CHARMM internal coordinates of N, CA and C (Angstrom, degrees):
IC EDIT
DIST 1 N 1 CA 1.4477
DIST 1 CA 1 C 1.5293
ANGL 1 N 1 CA 1 C 110.48
DIST 1 C 2 N 1.3422
ANGL 1 CA 1 C 2 N 115.72
DIHE 1 N 1 CA 1 C 2 N -47.35
DIST 2 N 2 CA 1.4568
ANGL 1 C 2 N 2 CA 118.54
DIHE 1 CA 1 C 2 N 2 CA -178.72
DIST 2 CA 2 C 1.5261
ANGL 2 N 2 CA 2 C 111.60
DIHE 1 C 2 N 2 CA 2 C -65.75
DIST 2 C 3 N 1.3196
ANGL 2 CA 2 C 3 N 116.80
DIHE 2 N 2 CA 2 C 3 N -37.62
DIST 3 N 3 CA 1.4653
ANGL 2 C 3 N 3 CA 119.55
DIHE 2 CA 2 C 3 N 3 CA 179.58
DIST 3 CA 3 C 1.5302
ANGL 3 N 3 CA 3 C 110.80
DIHE 2 C 3 N 3 CA 3 C -63.04
DIST 3 C 4 N 1.3111
ANGL 3 CA 3 C 4 N 116.67
DIHE 3 N 3 CA 3 C 4 N -41.54
DIST 4 N 4 CA 1.4630
ANGL 3 C 4 N 4 CA 120.77
DIHE 3 CA 3 C 4 N 4 CA 178.14
DIST 4 CA 4 C 1.5262
ANGL 4 N 4 CA 4 C 110.86
DIHE 3 C 4 N 4 CA 4 C -63.87
DIST 4 C 5 N 1.3153
ANGL 4 CA 4 C 5 N 116.94
DIHE 4 N 4 CA 4 C 5 N -40.48
DIST 5 N 5 CA 1.4685
ANGL 4 C 5 N 5 CA 120.52
DIHE 4 CA 4 C 5 N 5 CA 178.57
DIST 5 CA 5 C 1.5273
ANGL 5 N 5 CA 5 C 111.37
DIHE 4 C 5 N 5 CA 5 C -66.00
DIST 5 C 6 N 1.3329
ANGL 5 CA 5 C 6 N 117.26
DIHE 5 N 5 CA 5 C 6 N -37.79
DIST 6 N 6 CA 1.4580
ANGL 5 C 6 N 6 CA 119.75
DIHE 5 CA 5 C 6 N 6 CA 177.33
DIST 6 CA 6 C 1.5227
ANGL 6 N 6 CA 6 C 111.13
DIHE 5 C 6 N 6 CA 6 C -65.58
DIST 6 C 7 N 1.3258
ANGL 6 CA 6 C 7 N 116.59
DIHE 6 N 6 CA 6 C 7 N -42.46
DIST 7 N 7 CA 1.4687
ANGL 6 C 7 N 7 CA 120.53
DIHE 6 CA 6 C 7 N 7 CA 177.95
DIST 7 CA 7 C 1.5198
ANGL 7 N 7 CA 7 C 110.15
DIHE 6 C 7 N 7 CA 7 C -62.55
DIST 7 C 8 N 1.3276
ANGL 7 CA 7 C 8 N 116.96
DIHE 7 N 7 CA 7 C 8 N -43.32
DIST 8 N 8 CA 1.4575
ANGL 7 C 8 N 8 CA 121.85
DIHE 7 CA 7 C 8 N 8 CA 178.57
DIST 8 CA 8 C 1.5267
ANGL 8 N 8 CA 8 C 111.08
DIHE 7 C 8 N 8 CA 8 C -62.72
DIST 8 C 9 N 1.3181
ANGL 8 CA 8 C 9 N 116.95
DIHE 8 N 8 CA 8 C 9 N -41.47
DIST 9 N 9 CA 1.4630
ANGL 8 C 9 N 9 CA 121.03
DIHE 8 CA 8 C 9 N 9 CA 179.39
DIST 9 CA 9 C 1.5272
ANGL 9 N 9 CA 9 C 110.90
DIHE 8 C 9 N 9 CA 9 C -63.79
DIST 9 C 10 N 1.3146
ANGL 9 CA 9 C 10 N 117.56
DIHE 9 N 9 CA 9 C 10 N -46.97
DIST 10 N 10 CA 1.4636
ANGL 9 C 10 N 10 CA 121.32
DIHE 9 CA 9 C 10 N 10 CA -179.03
DIST 10 CA 10 C 1.5306
ANGL 10 N 10 CA 10 C 110.64
DIHE 9 C 10 N 10 CA 10 C -64.84
DIST 10 C 11 N 1.3288
ANGL 10 CA 10 C 11 N 117.00
DIHE 10 N 10 CA 10 C 11 N -42.62
DIST 11 N 11 CA 1.4648
ANGL 10 C 11 N 11 CA 120.37
DIHE 10 CA 10 C 11 N 11 CA 179.48
DIST 11 CA 11 C 1.5213
ANGL 11 N 11 CA 11 C 111.70
DIHE 10 C 11 N 11 CA 11 C -65.12
DIST 11 C 12 N 1.3248
ANGL 11 CA 11 C 12 N 117.17
DIHE 11 N 11 CA 11 C 12 N -39.77
DIST 12 N 12 CA 1.4617
ANGL 11 C 12 N 12 CA 120.64
DIHE 11 CA 11 C 12 N 12 CA -179.89
DIST 12 CA 12 C 1.5227
ANGL 12 N 12 CA 12 C 111.08
DIHE 11 C 12 N 12 CA 12 C -67.38
DIST 12 C 13 N 1.3241
ANGL 12 CA 12 C 13 N 116.51
DIHE 12 N 12 CA 12 C 13 N -40.75
DIST 13 N 13 CA 1.4716
ANGL 12 C 13 N 13 CA 119.47
DIHE 12 CA 12 C 13 N 13 CA 178.56
DIST 13 CA 13 C 1.5301
ANGL 13 N 13 CA 13 C 110.25
DIHE 12 C 13 N 13 CA 13 C -66.35
DIST 13 C 14 N 1.3220
ANGL 13 CA 13 C 14 N 117.14
DIHE 13 N 13 CA 13 C 14 N -42.48
DIST 14 N 14 CA 1.4642
ANGL 13 C 14 N 14 CA 120.55
DIHE 13 CA 13 C 14 N 14 CA 178.71
DIST 14 CA 14 C 1.5274
ANGL 14 N 14 CA 14 C 111.25
DIHE 13 C 14 N 14 CA 14 C -63.04
DIST 14 C 15 N 1.3217
ANGL 14 CA 14 C 15 N 116.82
DIHE 14 N 14 CA 14 C 15 N -42.20
DIST 15 N 15 CA 1.4588
ANGL 14 C 15 N 15 CA 120.42
DIHE 14 CA 14 C 15 N 15 CA 178.30
DIST 15 CA 15 C 1.5209
ANGL 15 N 15 CA 15 C 110.90
DIHE 14 C 15 N 15 CA 15 C -66.19
DIST 15 C 16 N 1.3133
ANGL 15 CA 15 C 16 N 116.53
DIHE 15 N 15 CA 15 C 16 N -37.92
DIST 16 N 16 CA 1.4596
ANGL 15 C 16 N 16 CA 120.81
DIHE 15 CA 15 C 16 N 16 CA -180.00
DIST 16 CA 16 C 1.5284
ANGL 16 N 16 CA 16 C 110.60
DIHE 15 C 16 N 16 CA 16 C -65.01
DIST 16 C 17 N 1.3030
ANGL 16 CA 16 C 17 N 117.43
DIHE 16 N 16 CA 16 C 17 N -41.29
DIST 17 N 17 CA 1.4649
ANGL 16 C 17 N 17 CA 121.31
DIHE 16 CA 16 C 17 N 17 CA 178.96
DIST 17 CA 17 C 1.5235
ANGL 17 N 17 CA 17 C 110.59
DIHE 16 C 17 N 17 CA 17 C -67.64
DIST 17 C 18 N 1.3225
ANGL 17 CA 17 C 18 N 117.37
DIHE 17 N 17 CA 17 C 18 N -41.85
DIST 18 N 18 CA 1.4673
ANGL 17 C 18 N 18 CA 120.20
DIHE 17 CA 17 C 18 N 18 CA -175.77
DIST 18 CA 18 C 1.5306
ANGL 18 N 18 CA 18 C 113.49
DIHE 17 C 18 N 18 CA 18 C -74.17
DIST 18 C 19 N 1.3210
ANGL 18 CA 18 C 19 N 118.75
DIHE 18 N 18 CA 18 C 19 N -18.97
DIST 19 N 19 CA 1.4613
ANGL 18 C 19 N 19 CA 119.47
DIHE 18 CA 18 C 19 N 19 CA -179.40
DIST 19 CA 19 C 1.5255
ANGL 19 N 19 CA 19 C 111.97
DIHE 18 C 19 N 19 CA 19 C -66.00
DIST 19 C 20 N 1.3210
ANGL 19 CA 19 C 20 N 117.34
DIHE 19 N 19 CA 19 C 20 N -29.74
DIST 20 N 20 CA 1.4609
ANGL 19 C 20 N 20 CA 118.98
DIHE 19 CA 19 C 20 N 20 CA 179.71
DIST 20 CA 20 C 1.5234
ANGL 20 N 20 CA 20 C 111.68
DIHE 19 C 20 N 20 CA 20 C -68.72
DIST 20 C 21 N 1.3284
ANGL 20 CA 20 C 21 N 117.74
DIHE 20 N 20 CA 20 C 21 N -23.52
DIST 21 N 21 CA 1.4563
ANGL 20 C 21 N 21 CA 121.07
DIHE 20 CA 20 C 21 N 21 CA 178.52
DIST 21 CA 21 C 1.5227
ANGL 21 N 21 CA 21 C 112.34
DIHE 20 C 21 N 21 CA 21 C -91.97
DIST 21 C 22 N 1.3257
ANGL 21 CA 21 C 22 N 117.65
DIHE 21 N 21 CA 21 C 22 N -28.08
DIST 22 N 22 CA 1.4560
ANGL 21 C 22 N 22 CA 121.01
DIHE 21 CA 21 C 22 N 22 CA -171.64
DIST 22 CA 22 C 1.5222
ANGL 22 N 22 CA 22 C 114.37
DIHE 21 C 22 N 22 CA 22 C -94.96
DIST 22 C 23 N 1.3298
ANGL 22 CA 22 C 23 N 117.82
DIHE 22 N 22 CA 22 C 23 N -28.98
DIST 23 N 23 CA 1.4592
ANGL 22 C 23 N 23 CA 120.66
DIHE 22 CA 22 C 23 N 23 CA -173.28
DIST 23 CA 23 C 1.5246
ANGL 23 N 23 CA 23 C 110.91
DIHE 22 C 23 N 23 CA 23 C -127.02
DIST 23 C 24 N 1.3498
ANGL 23 CA 23 C 24 N 114.31
DIHE 23 N 23 CA 23 C 24 N 163.44
DIST 24 N 24 CA 1.4542
ANGL 23 C 24 N 24 CA 121.06
DIHE 23 CA 23 C 24 N 24 CA 176.76
DIST 24 CA 24 C 1.5213
ANGL 24 N 24 CA 24 C 109.18
DIHE 23 C 24 N 24 CA 24 C -132.27
DIST 24 C 25 N 1.3072
ANGL 24 CA 24 C 25 N 115.59
DIHE 24 N 24 CA 24 C 25 N 156.46
DIST 25 N 25 CA 1.4547
ANGL 24 C 25 N 25 CA 121.58
DIHE 24 CA 24 C 25 N 25 CA 171.48
DIST 25 CA 25 C 1.5105
ANGL 25 N 25 CA 25 C 114.73
DIHE 24 C 25 N 25 CA 25 C 70.93
DIST 25 C 26 N 1.3347
ANGL 25 CA 25 C 26 N 114.21
DIHE 25 N 25 CA 25 C 26 N -143.27
DIST 26 N 26 CA 1.4569
ANGL 25 C 26 N 26 CA 121.51
DIHE 25 CA 25 C 26 N 26 CA -174.93
DIST 26 CA 26 C 1.5106
ANGL 26 N 26 CA 26 C 113.99
DIHE 25 C 26 N 26 CA 26 C -64.47
DIST 26 C 27 N 1.3207
ANGL 26 CA 26 C 27 N 116.85
DIHE 26 N 26 CA 26 C 27 N -33.67
DIST 27 N 27 CA 1.4650
ANGL 26 C 27 N 27 CA 120.18
DIHE 26 CA 26 C 27 N 27 CA 179.27
DIST 27 CA 27 C 1.5321
ANGL 27 N 27 CA 27 C 110.33
DIHE 26 C 27 N 27 CA 27 C -64.71
DIST 27 C 28 N 1.3133
ANGL 27 CA 27 C 28 N 116.24
DIHE 27 N 27 CA 27 C 28 N -41.63
DIST 28 N 28 CA 1.4653
ANGL 27 C 28 N 28 CA 120.87
DIHE 27 CA 27 C 28 N 28 CA 178.81
DIST 28 CA 28 C 1.5202
ANGL 28 N 28 CA 28 C 110.89
DIHE 27 C 28 N 28 CA 28 C -64.22
DIST 28 C 29 N 1.3176
ANGL 28 CA 28 C 29 N 116.75
DIHE 28 N 28 CA 28 C 29 N -41.24
DIST 29 N 29 CA 1.4647
ANGL 28 C 29 N 29 CA 120.81
DIHE 28 CA 28 C 29 N 29 CA -179.78
DIST 29 CA 29 C 1.5211
ANGL 29 N 29 CA 29 C 110.45
DIHE 28 C 29 N 29 CA 29 C -65.34
DIST 29 C 30 N 1.3279
ANGL 29 CA 29 C 30 N 116.99
DIHE 29 N 29 CA 29 C 30 N -45.03
DIST 30 N 30 CA 1.4640
ANGL 29 C 30 N 30 CA 121.00
DIHE 29 CA 29 C 30 N 30 CA -178.40
DIST 30 CA 30 C 1.5265
ANGL 30 N 30 CA 30 C 111.63
DIHE 29 C 30 N 30 CA 30 C -62.51
DIST 30 C 31 N 1.3215
ANGL 30 CA 30 C 31 N 116.97
DIHE 30 N 30 CA 30 C 31 N -44.84
DIST 31 N 31 CA 1.4663
ANGL 30 C 31 N 31 CA 120.57
DIHE 30 CA 30 C 31 N 31 CA -179.83
DIST 31 CA 31 C 1.5263
ANGL 31 N 31 CA 31 C 110.13
DIHE 30 C 31 N 31 CA 31 C -68.62
DIST 31 C 32 N 1.3236
ANGL 31 CA 31 C 32 N 116.93
DIHE 31 N 31 CA 31 C 32 N -39.76
DIST 32 N 32 CA 1.4574
ANGL 31 C 32 N 32 CA 120.74
DIHE 31 CA 31 C 32 N 32 CA -179.55
DIST 32 CA 32 C 1.5249
ANGL 32 N 32 CA 32 C 111.69
DIHE 31 C 32 N 32 CA 32 C -65.20
DIST 32 C 33 N 1.3197
ANGL 32 CA 32 C 33 N 116.75
DIHE 32 N 32 CA 32 C 33 N -41.63
DIST 33 N 33 CA 1.4703
ANGL 32 C 33 N 33 CA 119.80
DIHE 32 CA 32 C 33 N 33 CA 178.11
DIST 33 CA 33 C 1.5218
ANGL 33 N 33 CA 33 C 110.56
DIHE 32 C 33 N 33 CA 33 C -65.55
DIST 33 C 34 N 1.3206
ANGL 33 CA 33 C 34 N 116.86
DIHE 33 N 33 CA 33 C 34 N -41.65
DIST 34 N 34 CA 1.4694
ANGL 33 C 34 N 34 CA 120.84
DIHE 33 CA 33 C 34 N 34 CA 179.98
DIST 34 CA 34 C 1.5260
ANGL 34 N 34 CA 34 C 111.59
DIHE 33 C 34 N 34 CA 34 C -63.15
DIST 34 C 35 N 1.3235
ANGL 34 CA 34 C 35 N 116.77
DIHE 34 N 34 CA 34 C 35 N -49.73
DIST 35 N 35 CA 1.4615
ANGL 34 C 35 N 35 CA 119.37
DIHE 34 CA 34 C 35 N 35 CA -178.68
DIST 35 CA 35 C 1.5248
ANGL 35 N 35 CA 35 C 111.33
DIHE 34 C 35 N 35 CA 35 C -69.19
DIST 35 C 36 N 1.3173
ANGL 35 CA 35 C 36 N 117.12
DIHE 35 N 35 CA 35 C 36 N -32.63
DIST 36 N 36 CA 1.4586
ANGL 35 C 36 N 36 CA 120.31
DIHE 35 CA 35 C 36 N 36 CA 175.76
DIST 36 CA 36 C 1.5086
ANGL 36 N 36 CA 36 C 112.34
DIHE 35 C 36 N 36 CA 36 C -64.61
DIST 36 C 37 N 1.3232
ANGL 36 CA 36 C 37 N 116.19
DIHE 36 N 36 CA 36 C 37 N -40.46
DIST 37 N 37 CA 1.4580
ANGL 36 C 37 N 37 CA 121.12
DIHE 36 CA 36 C 37 N 37 CA 177.89
DIST 37 CA 37 C 1.5255
ANGL 37 N 37 CA 37 C 110.89
DIHE 36 C 37 N 37 CA 37 C -64.03
DIST 37 C 38 N 1.3100
ANGL 37 CA 37 C 38 N 116.65
DIHE 37 N 37 CA 37 C 38 N -42.68
DIST 38 N 38 CA 1.4716
ANGL 37 C 38 N 38 CA 120.78
DIHE 37 CA 37 C 38 N 38 CA 178.23
DIST 38 CA 38 C 1.5245
ANGL 38 N 38 CA 38 C 110.13
DIHE 37 C 38 N 38 CA 38 C -63.91
DIST 38 C 39 N 1.3141
ANGL 38 CA 38 C 39 N 117.26
DIHE 38 N 38 CA 38 C 39 N -42.13
DIST 39 N 39 CA 1.4659
ANGL 38 C 39 N 39 CA 120.86
DIHE 38 CA 38 C 39 N 39 CA 179.99
DIST 39 CA 39 C 1.5230
ANGL 39 N 39 CA 39 C 111.38
DIHE 38 C 39 N 39 CA 39 C -63.71
DIST 39 C 40 N 1.3184
ANGL 39 CA 39 C 40 N 116.76
DIHE 39 N 39 CA 39 C 40 N -45.15
DIST 40 N 40 CA 1.4650
ANGL 39 C 40 N 40 CA 120.20
DIHE 39 CA 39 C 40 N 40 CA 179.83
DIST 40 CA 40 C 1.5241
ANGL 40 N 40 CA 40 C 110.95
DIHE 39 C 40 N 40 CA 40 C -65.40
DIST 40 C 41 N 1.3261
ANGL 40 CA 40 C 41 N 116.88
DIHE 40 N 40 CA 40 C 41 N -42.13
DIST 41 N 41 CA 1.4653
ANGL 40 C 41 N 41 CA 120.26
DIHE 40 CA 40 C 41 N 41 CA -179.85
DIST 41 CA 41 C 1.5266
ANGL 41 N 41 CA 41 C 111.30
DIHE 40 C 41 N 41 CA 41 C -63.97
DIST 41 C 42 N 1.3145
ANGL 41 CA 41 C 42 N 117.79
DIHE 41 N 41 CA 41 C 42 N -43.95
DIST 42 N 42 CA 1.4642
ANGL 41 C 42 N 42 CA 119.59
DIHE 41 CA 41 C 42 N 42 CA -179.85
DIST 42 CA 42 C 1.5307
ANGL 42 N 42 CA 42 C 110.94
DIHE 41 C 42 N 42 CA 42 C -68.20
DIST 42 C 43 N 1.3196
ANGL 42 CA 42 C 43 N 118.10
DIHE 42 N 42 CA 42 C 43 N -34.80
DIST 43 N 43 CA 1.4666
ANGL 42 C 43 N 43 CA 120.56
DIHE 42 CA 42 C 43 N 43 CA 176.74
DIST 43 CA 43 C 1.5324
ANGL 43 N 43 CA 43 C 110.88
DIHE 42 C 43 N 43 CA 43 C -65.95
DIST 43 C 44 N 1.3131
ANGL 43 CA 43 C 44 N 117.19
DIHE 43 N 43 CA 43 C 44 N -39.72
DIST 44 N 44 CA 1.4697
ANGL 43 C 44 N 44 CA 120.61
DIHE 43 CA 43 C 44 N 44 CA 178.12
DIST 44 CA 44 C 1.5233
ANGL 44 N 44 CA 44 C 110.97
DIHE 43 C 44 N 44 CA 44 C -64.66
DIST 44 C 45 N 1.3328
ANGL 44 CA 44 C 45 N 116.64
DIHE 44 N 44 CA 44 C 45 N -43.98
DIST 45 N 45 CA 1.4674
ANGL 44 C 45 N 45 CA 119.85
DIHE 44 CA 44 C 45 N 45 CA 179.98
DIST 45 CA 45 C 1.5267
ANGL 45 N 45 CA 45 C 110.25
DIHE 44 C 45 N 45 CA 45 C -64.80
DIST 45 C 46 N 1.3309
ANGL 45 CA 45 C 46 N 117.39
DIHE 45 N 45 CA 45 C 46 N -41.23
DIST 46 N 46 CA 1.4627
ANGL 45 C 46 N 46 CA 119.69
DIHE 45 CA 45 C 46 N 46 CA 176.46
DIST 46 CA 46 C 1.5264
ANGL 46 N 46 CA 46 C 111.48
DIHE 45 C 46 N 46 CA 46 C -61.79
DIST 46 C 47 N 1.3098
ANGL 46 CA 46 C 47 N 117.20
DIHE 46 N 46 CA 46 C 47 N -38.84
DIST 47 N 47 CA 1.4621
ANGL 46 C 47 N 47 CA 120.77
DIHE 46 CA 46 C 47 N 47 CA 177.21
DIST 47 CA 47 C 1.5199
ANGL 47 N 47 CA 47 C 111.01
DIHE 46 C 47 N 47 CA 47 C -63.68
DIST 47 C 48 N 1.3148
ANGL 47 CA 47 C 48 N 116.93
DIHE 47 N 47 CA 47 C 48 N -42.08
DIST 48 N 48 CA 1.4592
ANGL 47 C 48 N 48 CA 120.45
DIHE 47 CA 47 C 48 N 48 CA -179.28
DIST 48 CA 48 C 1.5304
ANGL 48 N 48 CA 48 C 112.46
DIHE 47 C 48 N 48 CA 48 C -70.71
DIST 48 C 49 N 1.3175
ANGL 48 CA 48 C 49 N 117.59
DIHE 48 N 48 CA 48 C 49 N -25.64
DIST 49 N 49 CA 1.4642
ANGL 48 C 49 N 49 CA 121.61
DIHE 48 CA 48 C 49 N 49 CA -179.52
DIST 49 CA 49 C 1.5274
ANGL 49 N 49 CA 49 C 113.40
DIHE 48 C 49 N 49 CA 49 C -91.63
DIST 49 C 50 N 1.3204
ANGL 49 CA 49 C 50 N 117.96
DIHE 49 N 49 CA 49 C 50 N 1.72
DIST 50 N 50 CA 1.4578
ANGL 49 C 50 N 50 CA 120.33
DIHE 49 CA 49 C 50 N 50 CA -176.30
DIST 50 CA 50 C 1.5322
ANGL 50 N 50 CA 50 C 110.28
DIHE 49 C 50 N 50 CA 50 C -64.77
DIST 50 C 51 N 1.3376
ANGL 50 CA 50 C 51 N 114.57
DIHE 50 N 50 CA 50 C 51 N 158.43
DIST 51 N 51 CA 1.4631
ANGL 50 C 51 N 51 CA 120.04
DIHE 50 CA 50 C 51 N 51 CA 176.30
DIST 51 CA 51 C 1.5129
ANGL 51 N 51 CA 51 C 109.01
DIHE 50 C 51 N 51 CA 51 C -72.87
DIST 51 C 52 N 1.2934
ANGL 51 CA 51 C 52 N 115.48
DIHE 51 N 51 CA 51 C 52 N 128.26
DIST 52 N 52 CA 1.4626
ANGL 51 C 52 N 52 CA 120.33
DIHE 51 CA 51 C 52 N 52 CA 178.60
DIST 52 CA 52 C 1.5242
ANGL 52 N 52 CA 52 C 108.08
DIHE 51 C 52 N 52 CA 52 C -94.24
DIST 52 C 53 N 1.3229
ANGL 52 CA 52 C 53 N 115.67
DIHE 52 N 52 CA 52 C 53 N 114.92
DIST 53 N 53 CA 1.4633
ANGL 52 C 53 N 53 CA 120.61
DIHE 52 CA 52 C 53 N 53 CA -179.03
DIST 53 CA 53 C 1.5138
ANGL 53 N 53 CA 53 C 109.44
DIHE 52 C 53 N 53 CA 53 C -106.79
DIST 53 C 54 N 1.3221
ANGL 53 CA 53 C 54 N 115.49
DIHE 53 N 53 CA 53 C 54 N 141.59
DIST 54 N 54 CA 1.4740
ANGL 53 C 54 N 54 CA 120.84
DIHE 53 CA 53 C 54 N 54 CA 178.99
DIST 54 CA 54 C 1.5256
ANGL 54 N 54 CA 54 C 108.08
DIHE 53 C 54 N 54 CA 54 C -72.32
DIST 54 C 55 N 1.3100
ANGL 54 CA 54 C 55 N 115.75
DIHE 54 N 54 CA 54 C 55 N 136.48
DIST 55 N 55 CA 1.4597
ANGL 54 C 55 N 55 CA 120.59
DIHE 54 CA 54 C 55 N 55 CA 179.61
DIST 55 CA 55 C 1.5147
ANGL 55 N 55 CA 55 C 109.79
DIHE 54 C 55 N 55 CA 55 C -89.15
DIST 55 C 56 N 1.3114
ANGL 55 CA 55 C 56 N 115.41
DIHE 55 N 55 CA 55 C 56 N 135.87
DIST 56 N 56 CA 1.4529
ANGL 55 C 56 N 56 CA 121.09
DIHE 55 CA 55 C 56 N 56 CA 175.69
DIST 56 CA 56 C 1.5189
ANGL 56 N 56 CA 56 C 115.43
DIHE 55 C 56 N 56 CA 56 C 75.82
DIST 56 C 57 N 1.3101
ANGL 56 CA 56 C 57 N 117.61
DIHE 56 N 56 CA 56 C 57 N 13.58
DIST 57 N 57 CA 1.4621
ANGL 56 C 57 N 57 CA 119.40
DIHE 56 CA 56 C 57 N 57 CA -179.92
DIST 57 CA 57 C 1.5010
ANGL 57 N 57 CA 57 C 110.20
DIHE 56 C 57 N 57 CA 57 C -109.42
END
COOR INIT
IC SEED 1 N 1 CA 1 C
IC BUILD
C-alpha cells in the first residue's frame, strides 16, 4: 500500500511540474489542480500511515 502511494505521489508531482511546460491556459490549470490534489491526498495518507514511535523510550 505504501509503495503504491509513493509511486502515485512521485508521478503526480512529476506530472504537476511538467504541465507548466506542456500546456497553456485553462487546460494547464485543470491538469495542475488535479495532479496537485492527488499529490496532497497521497502525502496525507502516507503521513497518517507512518510508523508511530514512542519518544524517549
